[in-house]
N, C-alpha and C positions, 0 to 999 in steps of 0.2 A: 364314660366320662372323659370330660376333657383335661389334659394337661394346665399348669399354670406353668408359662413359661418362666416366668421368676424361678421357679427351682428348676429348672434345666442348666446343668454343666454343661459347655460346651467347647471341646478340642479342637485345635484346628491345625492335621500334621500338611506338611507338601511333599510327602511322596509313602507312598502304599504300603513301603515297606517299614514304615513305623507305625501301623494298624494294625490293631492285633487282629487275630485270627476269628477272635469270635465274632467279630464283627460279620464275617461269613457264615461260621455255623450256625446263629442268630437269626441272622434278617436275610441273607441273599443266600437264595434256592443255587445248588450245586450246577442244576441249568442251564442258570442264567449265563452264559460265557462270556456274555459281552462286559460283564460283571464284575470277572473273576482276578484276584490280583496276577496273574500271569500276564494276561490282557492286558490291564487297569498299567501295568509298570510297564509291558511292553509301552504303548501312548506315550508315556513318560521316557522313556527312553527314545525314541526317534523322534521327540517332537518337542524336548525341553526347549529349543533355541527360539520357537516362536511362542511356545505355550507357557505358562505357567498352573499347577495343578496344585485343589486343595480337596480335605478331606477330610470332613467335618460327623463330629460323633457325639452323639450327647447323652447325658444320662442323668438321669432324677435322683437322686442318690444315688445308690450304688445299682441301682438298674438300669442296665440300657435301652433305650426305647426309638435309636433312630440314630442313620447313616446317611449323608448329602457329600456327594463327588461335586463339586465345580472347575472349570479352565477359564483360566483368561489370555484372556487373544487381544490382537490390537483391531479394532472397529476401521473397517475404511470405506468412506462415506459413498465411493467410489459402488460398494454395494446396493444404495439406495436408488441412482439412477434409474434402471430401466423399471422400478417402479411409480412413478412422477405421472401423470396422468396426463393421458393427448390431450394437447391442444386444438384437434379435430372432435368439432361437436357439434350437435345442430343445436345445443343450446347454450344459447350465447355466456349464461352467468357463466354456465362450466367451462366456456373456451377461455374464457374474461382469469377465471381463477387460475384454469393453468397455465395461461399464459405467465399470470403474477408470480404460480411456482417456480415455473421455469426461469423464472431471475437469479432465484437464489444457486439454481447448480451447481454454481462455480462453488461457492461456499463450502455446498456439500463436499463436493470432492473435496475439498480442502480437508475435510475430516480425518481425524490418526487418532483414534481416542484408546485407552488400555479399559476394554468392560469385561467384565465377572458375568461366566453363563454358566446358568445351570445348567449339569448334567453333560451327554459326550456329544460336542459338535459334531461329530461325524458321523452319524447315527442317529435318523429322525425317530421320534416317540424316545429317548433314552433320557429322563430329565433327573438321573441319580439320585429320585426318593426311598428311601426303605424305613421304614417303622416298624416297631411292636405292631402296630396294628392301622394296618392298611388299609382298612377300611373306611378311616377319620379323614378321608384325605382334603378337607381344610383343614384340620389340626397339622398333618404333612406339612401342607405349604405355610402356615405360618411358622413350624421349624425351619423349613425351610429359610425364611425370612431372617428368623435373626441367627442363621447358620452366616449369611448371607453380609448379613449386620458386622456378625463376629469378624469375617474375611476385611469387611474395607476398614472396620479399626485398626488393624493389625496392617492392612495395606494402603492408606492413605492415596496412593498414587492413583487406582483403579478409579476412573469418574463414572461408569455407567451396567447397569447392572441388566442385562436379557435373560431370558426364557420363551424360545421361541417354539416350543413343543406340546402344545396346550391339544386337545381333540377341543370338537365345539362341545362334547357333554359332558367338558371338566369346568365348564364355566361356571357352573352354580357354587362352588367349594373353593374357588379363587379371589372371595371378597378380600382376603388379604391385600392382595396387587390393588384395590379399586382405592382401598384404605390410603396405603403409602403413594399414591396419586401415579402410579406406571402408567403408560402410554397405551394402551391396548392397539398390538399390529397384525393388522393382514397376510400369512403368510402362506404358501404355496399348501393346497390341500397333499395327505398324503394317497397314493393309489394304492388298493389290495385286492384282491382278489380272493373268495373262498373257494378252492377246488372238492373240498373235500366230497364233493356226490358225484364224480368223476373217477372210475374204476381204470380207466385206458386213457391213453391221449386221444384214440378213435373215441371215446368214450363221448371228451370235450367235442371233436372234430362233430359228434350229431347233434350235439343239442345249441349251436350254432344256427343261426339261420342261415336259410340257402346264400345268400349272396355274399355272407362274410367267411360262410363254407367253403364255396366257389375262388372268394378271395385267398384265403389261409391257403388252401392245396396251391395258388398259383402264383402264390409268393416261394415258400417250400420248393416248388420244383424251378423256378427260377435262382432260387438259392442256391441249385444242387453241386456247382462247380467251387463253395463252401465247404470243407470240410472242418466239421467241430469235434475233437475228444478234451476229454478232461485231463490236464494236469497235472505232473506229477511235481514234487518238492522240487525235483532236478529240472526237472524241465520249467519250473518259474525259474530257477536260477540262472538258465540256460538263456531266458529269453524276458530278462529280467529287463537289460535297457527297452527293448520292443513294447513290452510294458508299462514301463512309465514313459512312455511317449506319447503312446495309444491315449494312456488317460489320462495325459494331459491335453491334450487336442479336444477332446467332449470337457476336461473341466474348464478351458480357457472360455469356452461358450456357458458356460454357469453363470446366471445374473446375480448368485447372493452366496458367498461361500467365506467363509471365518478363517479357512484354515486349508492349506496345502498337506496333502499328504508327502509324508515324508518316501524318500525313492526306495527305499527298502522296506516297506509296509509291507505286501502284497508277497514276498518273502517269508516275514516273521509273521505272516497271519497261518501260513501254509505249515511253515513249521510250530507252530504254538497251536494249532485245528487241523491236524490231517486229514480226520475225517468230517470234521462239520464246516471247513472251510473249501470250499468246492471254486475254481476257478479252472473254466471251460473256454480252450483256446478258439480262437479259428482262420485258420490257411488257405488260399487261395495261390495253389502250384509252392507251393510249401513256406510261403514268406506269411507271415502274424502277420492279420489284418485288422484283428479284435477279441477282446474277451468281454468276458463278464465273470461276475465274480457273488459267491451268496453263502451267505451264514445259513445252517442248519440249526436252530433251536427248536428243540424239542419237535412239536407239530408244526412251528413255524417256519419259511426260509424268506430271510430278510437279504431282497437283492441291493446290493452293496455297490458297485463301482464297475461301469460299465468302460471301455477305449475300443474306441471306431479308428479306421480309416476310412476318411468323409470320401478320398477318391471312387472308392471305391461301391460309397454306400447307398445310391440310388440305382446300379446299374443291378446288385445282387441282393438289396431290400435285405441289408446286412443287419440292422438293428431289430428289426419287424423278424424276422431270422433268431436270430437272439430268445427277445421276449415269446418267441412258442418252444424254444426248446426247453428256457427257465420253467415252461409252463408242463409239457411235457416228465422232465424229470421230474417235478415234487409231485405230478401224479404216482409216477412208479415210484417214490420214494414213501409214499402216500402221508406228504404233506397235506395242514388243512388248509394255511391260508399263507398267502405268500404276497408279503410288503413290498413293493415297487420305488419305491419313494415317492417324492415331491416333483420330480421332473417329468416332462411329455408325458400329460395329462392325455391328452388328446389320442395319442396313436396309443397308452399305454389302455385308454377305453377299447379300442377297436378288436382287443383280445376278449377284453372280460373283467377287468379294473374297476373300481368302482372308485369315485370321491371320499375321504374321509373328511369332509373339512377343519381346517387348525388354525392357531391363533398364536398370538407373543404377545410378551408384557415389554417392555422398556422403558427405564428411567435412567435421565443425569442428575446427578448426585446435586448437581444447581439445581435451584429450584425455578430462576430464569430461563433456564438454557430447558431447562423441561419443558417446560411451557411453551415453550418458541417450536419446541417439538414437535408438540401436541398440534399445532397447526398442520404438519407435514405425515404424519401419521398418520391419524383420520382421514388423511385424504392419497395415502400411498396403497394400489392395490395390485397383486397380484393377477399378471395374464389372465384374461377369458379363454377358455379351449371349449368350442362345440364339441361336447360327450355323445360315443357313439353304445348302441345298445346293441352286442350281436346275438344275445341268444333268442331261442324263439319264446 
């Protein structure tokens, strides 16, 4: 039976330290590392100069019914530029429309918009919704919107709301966003790989089609001068400046980002989760030239951030070597599903990752601006990739 929203009392907190421990005992499983108070407190502490934080607790009478996590960031219009349609097209109308939209690029680049984000913007798919009845998704999203309304009431300077982490299977439960006149936006798909059937990396290699198996072995051979090993907390501290520099080289190439990681993020992650947060360093002639970080959460792995020295990327096939190493590590650890995130879909498909389409909702509080935004959001599309099927 659905809840009557008029019976719901919403309390908003600005720090996780203010939230009752009952929330985690009743709503959030201990194994959900990325929603535990210690992790959320670390995100707050490191990013409080660029983000605001909101924790909304919902009660119906004396019964706890839901908990919702939001972050406030500043949206920069530059994020939208890579999604403008290309002016080269065989269709005359599409050419004309793309050129028309291109006239607005200077205006879009000037956008500097305080925005409320549902969930954790540092993690794909973490929308920050937790309810007593997790099966009723429609009710969950209606509660989420009620919490957003409460936050906007408390902070009228926030001008827009974004939830960019819906999978295509969620569409049937998100009517509330359409009712509220949100604009649907296309976002990059999640790349994930089921490795539950593989007992070893050799087993994985044997399941590849011949040309991909030959290619994989060639890449592993060419990358042999690169030595990789897992970094201890002490090593993460020692190489911190190099890790941050390598991360920023990759982050600077990302089309869409809402925040930058604090320089001390990697150390703090390793300190909080010594066994569940793995950072592998890649060395050439004893110099750190790359790293990859992974969260191990139950039987899943969340590949988080890469750092790459692009000067040696092609010669040693560094990025693909990292991807194969992730697959091997996860198979060895008994992981069933690897989430690789949203970027570099074509390369990830060559190792066996599949795309899981995602979409989002965006709304400006001013209805006229929101109507104008619809003109753009309906036509801004992620890059298209040629996806591969490497298995037999």
